[in-house]
C-alpha positions in Angstrom: 7.5 -57.1 26.1 9.9 -55.6 23.3 9.4 -53.8 19.7 11.4 -52.0 17.3 10.6 -48.9 15.9 10.3 -48.5 12.1 12.4 -45.8 11.0 10.3 -42.8 8.8 13.4 -40.4 8.2 16.7 -41.8 6.6 18.8 -42.5 9.2 20.9 -45.8 9.3 23.4 -44.9 12.4 19.7 -44.5 14.8 18.2 -47.3 16.2 15.6 -47.6 18.7 13.5 -50.2 20.6 10.8 -50.0 22.8 10.4 -51.9 26.2 8.0 -52.5 29.4 8.6 -54.6 32.6 6.1 -54.8 35.2 4.8 -57.9 37.2 1.1 -56.5 37.0 1.2 -56.3 33.3 3.0 -59.6 32.6 0.0 -61.1 31.7 -3.1 -60.9 30.4 -5.2 -61.7 33.3 -8.5 -62.1 31.2 -7.0 -65.9 29.8 -4.7 -66.4 32.6 -8.0 -67.0 34.9 -8.8 -69.9 34.0 -6.7 -71.1 30.4 -3.5 -72.2 30.0 -2.4 -73.3 33.2 -4.0 -76.4 34.8 -5.2 -76.2 38.0 -4.0 -72.7 38.2 -7.3 -71.6 39.2 -8.6 -74.3 41.4 -5.7 -73.4 43.7 -6.7 -69.4 43.6 -8.5 -68.1 46.5 -12.3 -66.8 45.4 -12.1 -63.3 44.3 -8.2 -62.9 44.0 -6.8 -62.8 40.9 -4.7 -66.3 39.7 -1.7 -64.0 38.4 -0.9 -63.4 42.2 -1.0 -67.5 42.7 1.5 -67.8 39.4 3.6 -65.1 41.0 4.4 -67.4 44.2 6.2 -69.9 41.9 6.9 -69.1 38.5 9.2 -72.1 38.3 6.5 -74.5 39.4 3.5 -73.1 36.5 6.0 -72.5 33.2 6.4 -76.1 32.7 2.5 -76.3 33.3 1.6 -74.6 30.2 -0.6 -76.3 27.8 -1.2 -74.0 24.5 -4.1 -77.0 23.6 -6.0 -75.6 26.6 -6.6 -72.3 25.5 -9.9 -71.6 23.8 -9.9 -71.4 20.1 -10.9 -67.2 20.9 -7.3 -66.5 22.4 -5.4 -69.5 20.7 -5.2 -67.3 17.5 -3.5 -64.3 18.9 -0.9 -66.3 21.5 0.3 -68.7 18.9 3.2 -66.5 18.4 3.5 -64.7 21.8 3.4 -67.0 24.4 6.0 -66.0 26.7 6.4 -66.1 30.5 9.7 -65.7 31.9 12.5 -62.9 29.8 10.1 -61.9 27.0 11.8 -58.9 26.4 15.1 -60.5 25.9 13.5 -63.2 24.1 12.1 -60.9 21.4 15.8 -59.3 21.1 17.4 -62.7 20.2 18.3 -64.3 23.9 18.3 -68.2 23.5 16.5 -69.6 26.2 19.3 -71.6 26.6 21.1 -68.4 28.3 18.5 -67.5 30.6 19.9 -68.8 33.9 24.0 -67.7 32.4 24.0 -64.7 34.7 27.7 -64.1 32.4 25.9 -64.3 29.0 22.6 -62.5 30.2 25.0 -59.5 30.9 26.6 -59.8 27.9 23.6 -59.6 25.9 22.6 -56.7 27.1 25.8 -54.8 26.7 25.2 -56.1 23.2 21.6 -54.6 22.4 23.5 -51.0 24.5 26.0 -51.1 21.7 22.9 -51.9 18.9 20.9 -49.1 19.7 21.2 -45.7 20.8 17.7 -44.4 21.7 16.3 -46.6 24.1 12.0 -45.9 24.9 10.5 -46.6 27.9 6.6 -47.3 27.2 5.9 -45.9 31.2 7.2 -42.8 29.8 5.7 -43.2 26.5 5.1 -39.6 25.4 8.3 -38.3 26.6 10.4 -41.3 24.8 8.7 -40.5 21.5 9.7 -36.7 21.9 13.1 -37.6 22.3 13.2 -40.0 19.3 11.6 -37.0 16.9 14.6 -35.2 18.3 16.9 -38.0 17.4 15.4 -38.3 14.0 14.3 -35.1 12.8 10.5 -36.0 12.1 7.6 -33.9 13.3 4.2 -34.5 15.8 2.9 -35.7 12.9 5.4 -38.6 12.3 5.0 -39.5 16.1 0.9 -39.7 16.5 -0.4 -42.5 18.6 -4.2 -43.8 20.0 -4.4 -45.7 22.6 -6.6 -48.7 21.4 -9.5 -51.1 22.7 -7.3 -53.4 24.0 -5.0 -51.5 26.1 -3.2 -52.6 29.0 -3.7 -49.5 31.0 -6.5 -50.9 32.9 -7.0 -52.3 36.5 -8.1 -55.8 37.4 -11.6 -56.9 38.0 -10.0 -59.0 40.9 -7.8 -58.3 43.8 -3.9 -59.1 43.2 -2.2 -58.7 45.9 1.4 -58.5 44.9 4.2 -58.8 47.7 7.8 -57.9 47.9 8.5 -62.0 47.9 6.3 -62.0 44.6 8.3 -59.6 42.7 11.9 -60.6 43.8 11.1 -64.2 42.9 9.6 -63.2 39.6 12.3 -61.0 39.0 15.2 -63.5 39.9 13.0 -65.7 37.6 13.4 -62.8 34.6 17.1 -62.2 35.3 17.1 -61.1 31.8 14.7 -58.9 31.6 15.0 -57.0 35.1 18.3 -55.8 33.5 17.4 -55.3 30.2 14.6 -52.8 31.9 17.4 -51.3 34.3 19.9 -50.6 32.8 17.6 -48.8 29.5 15.7 -47.1 32.2 18.9 -45.6 33.3 20.3 -44.7 29.7 16.2 -43.4 28.7 16.6 -41.0 31.7 20.1 -39.8 30.9 19.6 -38.7 27.9 16.5 -36.7 28.5 18.5 -34.9 31.4 20.4 -34.1 28.7 18.1 -32.6 26.3 17.5 -28.8 25.8 16.0 -26.9 28.8 12.5 -26.9 27.1 12.1 -30.8 26.2 9.4 -31.3 29.3 7.7 -28.1 27.4 7.6 -30.0 24.2 6.9 -33.2 25.6 3.2 -31.8 27.4 2.4 -29.6 24.0 3.2 -33.1 22.3 0.5 -34.5 25.1 -2.2 -31.7 24.3 -1.7 -32.1 20.5 -2.0 -35.9 20.8 -4.9 -35.7 22.9 -6.9 -33.2 20.8 -6.3 -35.4 17.9 -7.3 -38.6 19.6 -10.9 -36.9 20.2 -11.0 -35.4 16.8 -10.2 -39.2 15.9 -13.0 -40.7 17.7 -15.5 -38.1 16.8 -19.1 -38.5 14.7 -17.9 -36.0 12.8 -14.5 -38.2 11.0 -16.5 -41.1 10.8 -18.5 -39.3 8.1 -15.8 -37.6 6.7 -17.0 -34.5 7.5 -13.2 -31.9 7.8 -10.2 -32.1 8.9 -8.2 -31.2 12.2 -5.9 -28.7 11.9 -2.9 -28.3 14.7 -1.6 -25.2 14.8 1.7 -24.1 14.4 3.7 -23.9 17.3 7.9 -22.9 18.8 8.0 -27.2 17.9 6.0 -28.1 14.9 4.4 -26.7 11.9 0.9 -26.6 11.5 -0.5 -29.4 10.4 -3.9 -31.3 8.9 -5.2 -34.2 10.1 -8.0 -36.2 8.4 -10.0 -39.4 8.3 -7.1 -41.6 6.6 -4.8 -41.1 9.1 -7.8 -41.5 12.1 -8.3 -45.0 10.2 -4.9 -46.1 10.0 -3.9 -45.4 13.6 -6.7 -47.9 14.8 -5.0 -50.7 12.7 -3.4 -53.4 14.7 -0.2 -55.1 15.3 -1.1 -57.1 11.5 -2.0 -54.5 9.5 1.8 -52.7 10.2 3.4 -56.2 9.5 2.3 -56.0 6.1 2.8 -52.7 5.5 6.3 -52.2 7.0 7.6 -56.0 6.3 8.2 -55.2 3.0 10.3 -51.5 3.0 12.5 -53.2 4.9 13.0 -56.1 3.2 13.1 -53.9 0.3 16.3 -51.6 2.4 17.6 -55.1 2.8 17.2 -54.7 6.4 16.7 -57.5 8.9 13.6 -56.7 11.3 
């Protein structure tokens, strides 16, 4: 998955992209179990996650997917985002016809590298946000976040014994995403290694602040609008206050932010 980060500061020369790539999180297993792929569930042993059946033969299963088999409950969510192969690269503009063309893929990834100076890796989200904060001259307030109820940081209820062979097959099938992730992962760690000596200290402090804000936002006092939470000044941030309004915003979904941010991009003449 890849999303373009919306700048809060006026710095047209800095762009960033958020990316993640793992086999375990390539699918929302709850609907993959029984929907979309006719026959997938029947070919999966009892007690085993259907994602493993898919990973044995992704080239076989991809063309079999049928959106009309997905229940109405999931259909609205999936219609825009159905993707099983090279999804990050697709979101960033790689044409499906180039998926198997390694030369075209490498040129595409090089172009993305040229376009984006700063890359955020979801597995290292706190460090990524601190890196972005430093690049954009933001504050802690600008990068606060919460983990929503639909977070993918959860374990499957069924066993998912993913073997090295399955990973290798999946990675080859998703060459563009693998190259994109590998290149940007290397770039991210190279950039963080070049930061000042207190970089990790700032990351650790931000994680504590963000955790405290999250607890405040989920407290009953906040829901009742009783009092703000004050974050004390530190060597990395000035003191600031968090109230119910921010907590409500942090709980909003993508549709809310799309409606809020897209008009701002259009006003500045920047394409999404």
